[in-house]
C-alpha positions in Angstrom: 0.1 0.0 0.0 1.6 3.3 -0.9 1.0 6.8 0.4 -1.7 8.0 -1.9 -3.7 4.4 -1.1 -3.5 4.8 2.4 -5.3 8.4 2.6 -7.7 7.3 0.2 -8.3 4.2 2.8 -8.2 6.5 5.8 -10.2 8.8 4.2 -13.0 6.3 3.4 -13.2 4.6 6.7 -13.1 7.9 8.7 -15.5 9.9 6.3 -12.9 13.0 5.7 -12.4 14.3 2.5 -8.9 13.4 0.7 -7.6 17.3 1.5 -8.2 16.9 4.9 -7.2 13.1 5.3 -4.0 14.3 3.7 -3.4 17.2 6.0 -3.8 15.4 9.0 -1.8 12.5 8.1 1.2 15.0 6.9 0.7 16.7 10.1 0.8 13.5 12.8 3.8 12.6 10.6 5.6 16.1 11.0 5.0 15.8 14.9 6.7 12.6 14.6 9.5 14.0 13.0 10.3 16.6 15.6 9.7 14.3 18.5 12.2 12.2 16.6 14.5 15.2 16.2 14.5 16.1 20.2 15.8 11.9 20.6 12.4 11.2 22.1 10.5 7.6 21.5 6.7 8.0 20.1 4.7 5.3 21.1 1.6 4.1 19.4 -0.8 2.5 21.9 -1.5 -1.2 20.3 0.7 -0.6 17.5 4.3 -0.3 18.2 7.3 2.2 19.1 9.8 4.2 17.3 13.3 5.0 19.0 16.3 7.1 17.8 19.2 4.9 18.1 22.9 5.9 17.8 25.0 3.8 15.9 28.4 3.4 17.1 31.3 4.1 15.0 32.5 1.0 13.3 35.2 -0.4 10.7 34.3 -2.0 8.1 35.7 -3.8 5.0 34.8 -2.9 1.5 34.5 -6.9 -0.1 35.2 -6.0 -3.3 38.9 -4.2 -2.8 39.1 -5.5 0.8 39.6 -1.9 2.1 38.9 -1.3 5.4 36.9 2.3 6.1 36.0 3.8 9.0 31.7 4.2 9.4 30.8 7.3 11.0 28.6 7.2 14.3 25.4 8.0 13.0 21.5 7.9 14.0 18.6 5.7 13.0 15.2 5.2 13.6 14.1 1.8 15.1 10.6 0.4 15.5 9.5 -2.4 17.7 6.2 -4.2 17.1 3.9 -4.0 19.9 2.7 -7.9 21.3 -0.5 -7.4 20.5 0.3 -7.5 16.8 3.2 -9.6 17.2 0.8 -12.1 18.0 -1.5 -11.5 15.4 0.8 -11.8 13.0 2.3 -15.1 14.4 -1.4 -16.4 14.3 -2.0 -15.7 10.2 1.2 -18.0 9.3 
C-alpha cells in the first residue's frame, strides 16, 4: 500500500475528504518527526514504538577491494511492534 492508497483508505474509513485526511496525516508525521529530532520515543498504543538509536562508529571492509574504512556514528530510527500485533501476525501463518 503506497501513501496515496493509505490516505484514500483512511479517508474512506473516517468519512473525511482526501484533502483533510492528507493534511491530518502529514501533521501527525511532522509531529512525530519533531519528536524524533528531540531524541524522544514515539509510542503508538496497540501498534508499536519508534525510537531514535545511535549507531556507534565502526570499521567496515569493502568486499571488492578489501580496503578497510571507518564508518562514522549515526542516528537511525528503530521500530518495535506491539505484542498485540506480534501475536496477530504469528497466528496468521
